[in-house]
Residue frames as qw, qx, qy, qz and C-alpha x, y, z in Angstrom:
[[0.147, -0.285, -0.874, -0.365, 8.75, 44.86, 13.56],
 [0.386, -0.258, 0.076, -0.882, 5.37, 46.49, 14.19],
 [0.458, 0.005, 0.742, -0.491, 2.72, 44.90, 16.27],
 [0.740, 0.422, 0.077, -0.519, 0.49, 44.44, 13.16],
 [0.540, 0.506, -0.656, -0.149, 3.18, 42.54, 11.25],
 [0.112, -0.258, 0.907, -0.314, 3.94, 40.33, 14.27],
 [0.607, 0.193, 0.518, -0.570, 0.24, 39.49, 14.45],
 [0.741, 0.523, -0.198, -0.372, -0.01, 38.81, 10.70],
 [0.294, 0.480, -0.825, 0.049, 3.11, 36.54, 10.99],
 [0.286, -0.129, 0.850, -0.424, 1.61, 34.65, 13.85],
 [0.723, 0.332, 0.236, -0.559, -1.71, 34.20, 11.92],
 [0.631, 0.544, -0.491, -0.256, 0.22, 32.83, 8.86],
 [0.123, 0.362, -0.894, 0.233, 2.27, 30.42, 11.00],
 [0.475, 0.016, 0.667, -0.574, -0.87, 29.39, 12.89],
 [0.775, 0.426, -0.034, -0.465, -2.82, 28.55, 9.64],
 [0.487, 0.497, -0.714, -0.075, 0.19, 26.56, 8.32],
 [0.082, -0.223, 0.888, -0.394, 0.41, 24.56, 11.56],
 [0.635, 0.204, 0.464, -0.582, -3.40, 23.92, 11.52],
 [0.744, 0.471, -0.287, -0.378, -3.20, 22.63, 7.91],
 [0.315, 0.411, -0.848, 0.108, -0.35, 20.25, 8.78],
 [0.327, -0.038, 0.803, -0.496, -2.19, 18.92, 11.88],
 [0.738, 0.280, 0.214, -0.575, -5.41, 18.53, 9.81],
 [0.625, 0.468, -0.572, -0.253, -3.54, 16.55, 6.98],
 [0.173, 0.291, -0.908, 0.246, -1.94, 14.30, 9.69],
 [0.480, 0.057, 0.601, -0.636, -5.30, 13.83, 11.35],
 [0.784, 0.358, -0.115, -0.494, -6.89, 12.70, 8.10],
 [0.533, 0.384, -0.753, 0.012, -4.01, 10.14, 7.37],
 [0.086, -0.162, 0.857, -0.482, -4.44, 8.81, 10.97],
 [0.637, 0.176, 0.349, -0.664, -8.22, 8.56, 10.65],
 [0.697, 0.395, -0.494, -0.338, -7.75, 6.63, 7.40],
 [0.372, 0.278, -0.863, 0.197, -5.53, 4.03, 9.24],
 [0.270, -0.045, 0.683, -0.677, -7.83, 4.02, 12.37],
 [0.640, 0.263, 0.354, -0.629, -11.09, 3.40, 10.54],
 [0.534, 0.405, -0.627, -0.396, -9.87, 1.22, 7.53],
 [0.968, -0.125, 0.056, -0.209, -10.29, -2.47, 7.34],
 [0.211, -0.682, 0.696, 0.084, -7.21, -4.41, 8.32],
 [0.955, 0.260, -0.020, -0.142, -6.19, -7.20, 5.95],
 [0.510, -0.573, 0.596, 0.235, -3.12, -9.39, 5.58],
 [0.756, 0.612, -0.160, -0.164, -1.45, -9.97, 2.18],
 [0.843, -0.232, 0.304, 0.378, 1.33, -12.37, 1.45],
 [0.315, 0.924, -0.183, -0.112, 4.22, -10.52, -0.22],
 [0.891, 0.082, 0.077, 0.441, 7.66, -11.21, -1.75],
 [0.172, -0.848, 0.137, 0.482, 10.47, -8.70, -1.32],
 [0.747, 0.636, 0.116, 0.156, 12.16, -7.68, -4.64],
 [0.521, 0.523, -0.243, 0.629, 14.91, -5.41, -3.73],
 [0.615, -0.596, -0.431, 0.283, 15.72, -5.08, 0.00],
 [0.334, -0.739, -0.013, 0.585, 18.23, -2.16, 0.02],
 [0.552, 0.653, 0.218, 0.471, 19.33, 0.53, -2.43],
 [0.527, -0.236, -0.132, 0.805, 22.20, 2.96, -1.58],
 [0.124, 0.179, 0.199, 0.955, 20.71, 5.85, -3.48],
 [0.420, -0.529, -0.381, -0.631, 17.17, 5.71, -2.31],
 [0.360, -0.478, 0.544, -0.588, 17.89, 4.79, 1.30],
 [0.112, -0.085, 0.969, -0.206, 16.61, 1.71, 3.28],
 [0.668, 0.148, 0.163, -0.711, 13.51, 0.25, 1.82],
 [0.411, 0.070, 0.905, 0.082, 11.88, -3.00, 0.71],
 [0.444, 0.202, -0.401, -0.775, 10.15, -3.29, -2.72],
 [0.498, 0.067, 0.796, -0.338, 7.15, -5.66, -2.28],
 [0.406, 0.090, -0.664, -0.622, 5.46, -7.80, -4.81],
 [0.557, -0.031, 0.594, -0.580, 2.19, -9.41, -3.90],
 [0.348, 0.177, 0.909, 0.149, 0.24, -12.45, -5.21],
 [0.319, 0.779, 0.517, -0.158, -2.37, -9.93, -6.40],
 [0.137, -0.633, 0.299, 0.701, 0.36, -7.85, -8.34],
 [0.235, 0.268, -0.695, -0.624, -0.43, -9.78, -11.65],
 [0.502, 0.275, 0.728, -0.378, -3.91, -11.14, -12.23],
 [0.178, 0.348, 0.745, 0.540, -6.10, -11.97, -15.23],
 [0.166, 0.205, 0.169, -0.950, -8.42, -9.08, -16.07],
 [0.425, 0.479, 0.737, -0.216, -12.24, -9.47, -16.68],
 [0.455, 0.852, 0.251, -0.062, -12.47, -6.68, -19.30],
 [0.625, 0.483, 0.005, 0.614, -10.14, -4.65, -21.49],
 [0.387, -0.852, -0.106, 0.336, -7.93, -2.19, -19.65],
 [0.504, 0.760, -0.117, 0.394, -5.46, 0.48, -20.54],
 [0.606, 0.014, -0.425, 0.673, -2.25, 1.39, -18.88],
 [0.047, 0.150, -0.244, 0.957, -2.95, 3.65, -15.91],
 [0.563, -0.387, -0.389, -0.617, -6.67, 2.72, -15.83],
 [0.418, -0.369, 0.590, -0.583, -8.09, 1.90, -12.42],
 [0.689, -0.088, -0.673, -0.255, -8.86, -1.74, -11.70],
 [0.549, -0.472, 0.439, -0.532, -10.12, -3.34, -8.52],
 [0.439, 0.163, -0.883, 0.020, -9.56, -6.75, -7.10],
 [0.716, -0.482, -0.015, -0.505, -12.16, -8.40, -4.99],
 [0.090, 0.427, -0.819, 0.373, -10.41, -9.97, -2.00],
 [0.845, -0.361, -0.257, -0.299, -11.53, -13.23, -0.13],
 [0.379, -0.669, 0.580, -0.267, -10.18, -14.39, 3.12],
 [0.883, 0.171, -0.436, -0.014, -8.22, -17.55, 3.04],
 [0.737, -0.228, -0.429, 0.470, -7.11, -18.71, 6.47],
 [0.426, -0.680, -0.214, 0.557, -5.09, -15.75, 7.95],
 [0.194, -0.316, 0.367, 0.853, -4.55, -13.92, 4.65],
 [0.531, 0.638, 0.212, -0.515, -6.46, -12.30, 1.81],
 [0.406, -0.059, 0.722, 0.557, -6.37, -13.44, -1.86],
 [0.517, 0.581, 0.039, -0.627, -7.78, -12.10, -5.14],
 [0.681, 0.124, 0.689, 0.215, -8.30, -14.09, -8.30],
 [0.411, 0.551, 0.492, 0.534, -9.06, -11.48, -10.98],
 [0.098, -0.272, -0.064, 0.955, -8.85, -7.75, -11.78],
 [0.197, 0.661, 0.712, 0.132, -11.89, -5.91, -12.75],
 [0.219, 0.235, 0.140, 0.937, -12.09, -2.55, -14.54],
 [0.404, -0.648, -0.326, -0.558, -15.39, -2.01, -12.84],
 [0.190, -0.439, 0.592, -0.649, -16.04, -2.00, -9.08],
 [0.546, -0.175, -0.813, -0.102, -16.92, -5.48, -7.74],
 [0.576, -0.674, -0.032, -0.461, -18.78, -5.80, -4.46],
 [0.886, -0.363, -0.177, 0.228, -17.32, -6.90, -1.20],
 [0.512, -0.727, 0.222, 0.401, -13.86, -6.26, 0.14],
 [0.700, 0.648, 0.115, 0.277, -11.78, -4.74, -2.71],
 [0.429, -0.598, 0.208, 0.645, -8.37, -3.24, -3.20],
 [0.569, 0.800, 0.189, 0.024, -8.00, -0.89, -6.10],
 [0.479, -0.478, 0.353, 0.646, -4.84, 0.05, -8.08],
 [0.363, 0.756, -0.219, -0.498, -3.64, 1.02, -11.55],
 [0.938, 0.255, 0.213, 0.095, -2.92, -1.16, -14.47],
 [0.425, -0.599, 0.410, 0.541, 0.68, -1.21, -15.46],
 [0.154, -0.104, 0.757, 0.626, -0.01, -2.37, -19.09],
 [0.635, 0.162, -0.162, -0.738, -2.78, -2.67, -21.60],
 [0.158, -0.089, 0.980, -0.087, -4.63, -5.98, -21.41],
 [0.526, -0.110, -0.472, -0.699, -7.65, -7.72, -22.94],
 [0.793, -0.311, 0.163, -0.498, -10.22, -9.93, -21.27],
 [0.991, -0.132, 0.027, 0.017, -8.51, -12.90, -19.69],
 [0.604, 0.531, -0.325, 0.497, -4.98, -11.58, -20.12],
 [0.634, -0.429, -0.360, 0.532, -2.66, -11.10, -17.30],
 [0.154, 0.841, -0.005, 0.518, -2.16, -7.46, -16.13],
 [0.493, -0.062, -0.482, 0.721, 0.34, -6.05, -13.66],
 [0.276, -0.836, -0.350, -0.318, -1.27, -3.89, -11.03],
 [0.332, 0.213, -0.449, 0.802, 0.26, -1.18, -8.75],
 [0.401, -0.702, -0.587, -0.049, -1.58, -0.48, -5.53],
 [0.021, -0.823, 0.172, -0.541, 0.64, 2.18, -4.06],
 [0.730, -0.597, 0.278, -0.183, 1.78, -0.29, -1.36],
 [0.901, 0.357, -0.175, 0.176, 4.86, -1.58, -3.21],
 [0.453, 0.493, -0.401, 0.625, 7.46, 0.21, -1.13],
 [0.674, -0.708, -0.206, 0.031, 8.09, 0.01, 2.61],
 [0.267, 0.693, -0.401, 0.536, 10.73, 2.38, 4.07],
 [0.826, -0.490, -0.250, 0.120, 12.60, 1.34, 7.18],
 [0.266, -0.880, 0.392, 0.040, 15.48, 2.46, 9.32],
 [0.426, 0.571, -0.701, -0.040, 18.82, 0.88, 8.61],
 [0.226, -0.209, 0.889, -0.340, 18.53, -1.52, 11.56],
 [0.698, 0.260, 0.488, -0.454, 14.96, -2.51, 10.71],
 [0.670, 0.594, -0.310, -0.319, 15.82, -2.94, 6.94],
 [0.195, 0.479, -0.849, 0.111, 18.79, -5.27, 7.94],
 [0.425, -0.028, 0.792, -0.437, 16.54, -7.21, 10.35],
 [0.761, 0.392, 0.202, -0.476, 13.90, -7.58, 7.58],
 [0.511, 0.608, -0.581, -0.180, 16.53, -8.75, 5.03],
 [0.053, 0.317, -0.930, 0.179, 17.76, -11.45, 7.34],
 [0.472, 0.085, 0.668, -0.569, 14.27, -12.52, 8.39],
 [0.686, 0.441, -0.119, -0.566, 12.78, -12.74, 5.09],
 [0.396, 0.421, -0.800, -0.158, 15.22, -15.43, 4.16],
 [0.001, -0.099, 0.936, -0.339, 13.93, -17.62, 7.02],
 [0.231, 0.404, 0.804, -0.371, 10.22, -17.19, 6.57],
 [0.177, 0.651, 0.619, 0.402, 7.08, -15.81, 4.85],
 [0.102, -0.101, -0.089, 0.986, 6.54, -12.06, 4.53],
 [0.011, -0.707, -0.706, -0.033, 3.06, -10.62, 5.23],
 [0.053, 0.167, -0.052, 0.983, 1.98, -7.01, 4.84],
 [0.029, -0.628, -0.708, 0.320, -0.82, -5.78, 6.95],
 [0.103, 0.189, 0.281, 0.935, -2.67, -3.09, 5.13],
 [0.198, 0.487, 0.565, -0.636, -5.61, -0.83, 5.97],
 [0.158, 0.354, 0.676, 0.627, -8.20, -0.69, 3.21],
 [0.230, 0.219, 0.205, -0.926, -10.50, 2.33, 2.91],
 [0.575, 0.433, 0.612, -0.328, -14.07, 1.94, 1.63],
 [0.512, 0.752, -0.178, -0.376, -12.89, 3.32, -1.85],
 [0.981, 0.120, 0.026, 0.149, -10.36, 0.35, -2.05],
 [0.326, 0.780, -0.418, 0.333, -7.23, 2.38, -1.52],
 [0.900, -0.305, -0.243, 0.196, -4.71, 0.72, 0.71],
 [0.029, 0.846, -0.427, 0.318, -1.93, 1.88, 3.07],
 [0.700, 0.071, -0.647, 0.293, 0.72, -0.30, 4.72],
 [0.600, -0.752, 0.031, -0.270, 0.32, -0.59, 8.50],
 [0.402, -0.659, 0.636, 0.008, 3.24, -2.95, 9.20],
 [0.642, 0.350, -0.660, -0.171, 5.09, -6.03, 7.99],
 [0.769, -0.385, 0.403, -0.312, 4.93, -9.33, 9.58],
 [0.403, 0.456, -0.786, -0.106, 7.39, -12.22, 9.18],
 [0.908, -0.192, 0.140, -0.344, 6.20, -15.72, 9.83],
 [0.208, -0.574, 0.787, 0.094, 8.84, -18.23, 10.64],
 [0.583, 0.033, 0.811, 0.046, 9.17, -21.45, 8.75],
 [0.056, 0.185, -0.620, -0.760, 8.88, -21.96, 4.96],
 [0.253, 0.401, 0.880, -0.029, 6.02, -24.08, 3.39],
 [0.069, -0.187, -0.415, -0.888, 3.46, -22.69, 1.04]]
């Protein structure tokens, strides 16, 4: 291989590595600078042999009444309010309410006042086999909370799961 080709190969590999590092840095910055909130969740399907070890999560804010008409796939935002050590939402808005919001996509069409299912992109949590087993056992004994980081645009990312011992609502 000529010196020129070797140099071209090194440049291509260097650019690819720089791109990967930049993408990882952006994701880390989102988590570092986002607002951390805690949402109560319910696991739906702890393990699946075909997809690996993961937990499907459903939140109290997964189905809410909508203020205006929405179509399936349309962006909706939920204004969150702190309630003790967790955050709750009471309605979905096809607009952009002020305050702390989490935004997602409507799963169905809905008219004003009707319930709409919302997907936020934080419905699946992947874990190692040991962690998934631990979660499955712990969830039966307590409440599950998901700590998410919210960006200014309302997008959310799961930071971690927390399990609180003892039942009670």
